[in-house]
C-alpha atoms as one frame of an Amber mdcrd trajectory, in Angstrom:
protein
  -2.499 -83.292  19.299  -3.589 -81.300  22.268  -4.216 -78.133  20.578  -4.929
 -77.018  16.774  -5.280 -73.505  15.441  -4.580 -72.885  11.707  -0.949 -74.104
  10.792  -0.001 -74.293  14.697  -0.633 -77.265  16.852   0.343 -78.280  20.432
   1.138 -82.003  20.279   1.967 -84.238  23.785   4.576 -86.759  22.934   5.707
 -89.521  25.495   9.569 -91.024  25.397   9.216 -94.755  24.733  12.191 -95.315
  27.063  11.824 -93.084  29.734   7.930 -92.103  29.913   9.143 -88.356  30.102
   6.000 -86.682  28.853   6.568 -83.124  26.689   4.007 -80.795  24.736   5.782
 -79.458  21.666   4.277 -76.572  19.502   4.324 -77.625  15.747   4.148 -75.181
  12.675   3.486 -75.971   9.497   4.894 -74.157   6.658   3.192 -73.209   3.496
   6.377 -72.390   1.572   9.502 -74.268   2.431  12.765 -74.205   0.696  14.025
 -77.850  -0.346  17.323 -79.328   1.659  19.532 -81.551  -0.595  18.746 -85.170
   0.370  21.809 -87.338   1.159  20.504 -90.952   0.683  23.389 -92.621   2.373
  25.838 -90.477   4.799  27.973 -93.756   4.713  28.850 -92.540   1.029  29.870
 -89.228   2.206  33.904 -88.525   3.234  34.486 -88.465   7.151  35.858 -85.050
   6.666  32.914 -83.676   5.671  30.680 -85.161   8.099  32.775 -84.686  11.142
  32.669 -87.420  14.107  29.683 -89.289  14.999  27.488 -87.668  17.780  27.501
 -90.245  20.589  24.903 -90.700  23.460  27.433 -88.815  25.895  27.293 -85.843
  23.327  23.682 -85.603  23.883  23.920 -85.442  27.522  27.020 -83.056  27.412
  24.531 -80.717  25.376  21.253 -81.525  28.145  23.928 -80.565  31.223  25.058
 -77.398  29.691  21.580 -76.250  28.444  19.995 -77.311  32.135  22.341 -74.482
  33.490  21.661 -71.846  30.687  19.509 -68.624  32.005  18.547 -66.160  28.953
  16.510 -66.704  25.778  16.956 -68.533  22.328  19.128 -65.520  20.712  21.292
 -65.554  23.642  21.990 -69.263  23.570  22.562 -68.636  19.299  25.036 -65.952
  20.084
């Protein structure tokens, strides 16, 4: 933990694979809605889950985001 104030913290993490270091802001919510828990996704029909995310999918998103210029609201539109 790098810093902590009230319900917010800055945490420094390192990737075990590539040793990339990032600082992540973490906020603790005092009240949260509970999401349904799926004990085992293998029991869910494929059409509800969609195709599994592959390493190529993650790399494609990373490359797409690397060239993005704008704020989070613009990204989510």
